[in-house]
Every structure is written in C-alpha cells, then in structure tokens.
N, C-alpha and C positions, 0 to 999 in steps of 0.2 A: 663067524666072521670069515669072509673070504676076500682074499686080496692076492695080487701078484706083485712081483718086484722087478724092476729093471735097474741095472747099474750102468752108468755112463762114466767114462774116465776121460779127462782132458789134461794134457800135460803142457806145462809152460816152463821156461827157464826161471830159476829162482830170482834172477835179477828183475823179473817182471812182477813179482809179488806186490810191490808198492802200488801198482795199478788197482789192486783189489783190497787195499787196506786204508782205513782212516782211524788210526789208533786213538786219537783224541776223542772223536765222536763216539766210537764204540766202547771205549773205556768208561765214558760217562754212563752209558747204558749198563755196563757191568757193575758200576758202583751202586746202581739202584737194585741190583739183583741180590737176593738173600745169600747166594753162594759166594759173593765177593769177600775175599779174605778168609773164607771158611772151608775152602777146598783146595787141595794142592793143584788141581787141574785148572783153577780159575785165578784171575789176577788178585792181588799182585803176585807175580811169579817169583820163584826163588832162582830163576835163571835170567840170563840176558837174552831177551826175545830176539834181538837182531842177530846175535851170534848163533842162536839156536836155528833160526831160519836160514841163515846164510852158510851154514856148515855144508850144505849140499848144493848140487847144481840144478836139480830138477824138482819141480813140485807137481804132483799128480793129484788133481782135484777129483774126488770120487763122489758122484751124485747118485744116490739110491732113491728111486721113486717108488713109493708104496701106492699101488693103484687098487682102489676098492671096487668090488663088483656092485651092481645096482641093488641087489638084495641087502647087502650090508649098509649101503648108503640109506636105503629106505628104513632099515631097522632103527636108525638113529634119528629119524624125523621127529622134530619137536621135543627131543629129550636131551638136554644139555649134559646131563650126567652120563647117559649112554654114549653120547658123542665123545666126551672126555675119556671114558673107559676104553672105547674102541681105539681112539687115536693114541692114547698112552700105551696100551697093551701091545699094539702092533709095532709102534715106534720102538719100544724097549726090546722086543723080540728081534726085530730086524737089525737094530743097532748092535746088539750083542753078536749076531751072526757076522755082520760086516766087520766089526772091531776084532773079532776072533780071527777072521781071515787076514786082516792087516797085521795083527800081532804075529801070526804064522809067517807072513811075508818078511817081517823084520828079521826073523831067525836066519834066513839065507840070503838076504839082500844087502845088509849093512845100512838099511834106511831106518827111518823112524815114522811112526804113525801119529797123526794129529786127529783127535776125535771130533765127531760132529756134535758132541754133547759134553757137558761137564761130567766128571767121573761120579759114578753112583755105586762103586764096588762096596763101600762100607756104609753102614747106616749113619754113622757119625764120623766124619773125616778126622784123622789125627791132627790136622792143621788147627782145629779148634782148641787143641791142647798144646799147641806149639811143639808137636812131635813130628818126626819124619813119617812119610807115607808108609802105610802098612803093606802095600802091594806095589812097590816101584816097578816091578816087572810087568805089571798090567795097567797101571795108571798112565793115561795119556792126556796131554793138555787139550783143552777145548779150542777148536778152530777160531771161534769168535773172541776168545780171550786174547788173541794176538791182534785184534782190531780188524779182522777180515769182515768185509761187507758181503754177507751171504746172498742178499738179494741181487747185488751186482754180479756176483759169481754165477748165480743161477741164470740171470737174463743174458749177460754178455758172453759168458763162456759156453753155456749149455743151451741157450735159447728157450729157457723154460720159465714161465711166470709163476708167481705165487698163487696158490689155490686156497682161498679162505672159506671157512665154514659159514653157512647161512643158517637155514633151518635144519640142515643135516650136516654130516661130516662132508668135507670136500671130496671131490673125485679122487684126489691123490694128496699125499704129503711127501716132502722130500727131506732127506738127510744129506748134508754136505760135509765131507771130511777131506783129509788130505794125507798124502804120503810123500815124504821127502827122501830122495836118494840121488845117486849119481848116474842113473840110467835114464835114457830118454824114452824107454819102452816100459810099460807097466800093465799088469793084468792081475785080476783076482781069480782064484779058483772057483 
C-alpha cells in the first residue's frame, strides 16, 4: 500500500463554530451508531458540550488527506474486502500519527484536541461498565459527537469534496479533527 498525506489547517474564532454544527441532526446519526452511549468519546457526553467548546477563543480544523497511488487503487479493484482493509489500515495508522501530534501539542499549548474519530484505545470501553475512562490522558472526544457537519467543514472551509469508493478505493480519504486553544496561529510538527 502506497499513499501520501497532506495536512491543511484552517483557523476560525470559536464564536463561528455554530456555522458548522447541527447538533440535533447529527445526534440523530450518533444514536444509530453502535458507539452511542458505549464510549466515553461519543455522546451522550459527561461534559457540557457548549462549555467545553467555548472555553477557548480559536478552533483549528485539521484536515489530513490520505492520497493513494494508482497501484494501490488498482490493487483494490473489484474486491470490497481488500478495499475495506486498505482504507481501515491506512486510516488507523494516519489517525494515530495525527492524534499523537495533537496530544503532544496539548502539553505545551494549553489547548485541547478533538479527534477525527471515536476513541479506540481500549477493546471495550469502561463506559460500558459505568466506569471512568481508563486513559483520560489520551482519550479525546470525537468531532462529530459535538454535532459538527464534517462535509460542510470539508467543502466550505477546505474546498475539498468527498471522495467515494466505486469499484476501487477512492483516490483519497480525509480525516477532520480539531484543536481548541487561545492562539490564532497553529501548526503540527
């Protein structure tokens, strides 16, 4: 599997976050997901969402695009199992790398990371047993669990459309996360 990644960051004031949220609509989708109520990173949250988001002045949306080479795309032709394997494996690898960078950034910025995916640190989340998170230092809430419209963020902030698989994996897949802090400038190493 060969791919490259590109990361693009767009910063907006926190008071504009409402332009990219539709809590009622996306909470409906969350309720249909098997992670609803079973992961600390997913709704219903144990925090006040509004207070969590409004604690900072700036939101840095981080889009990481995973771009597949032609050979990898052809490798998946007509094989749904292979497509899922490639998409999942690269997504998880890149997600871990980006999330680790954001966690490192937290250490010296005073900000907080919001993940582009639900937490998968534990095989079974402690929330299923009504226990506190086993890794609160690493668990981060999923961006869509706050009602963010990822498609709208991609198209309006980044000018990037969704790429859907057909008979092969798509040319690219994107991860969209966020970092909240009080600085109007943001970068990842």
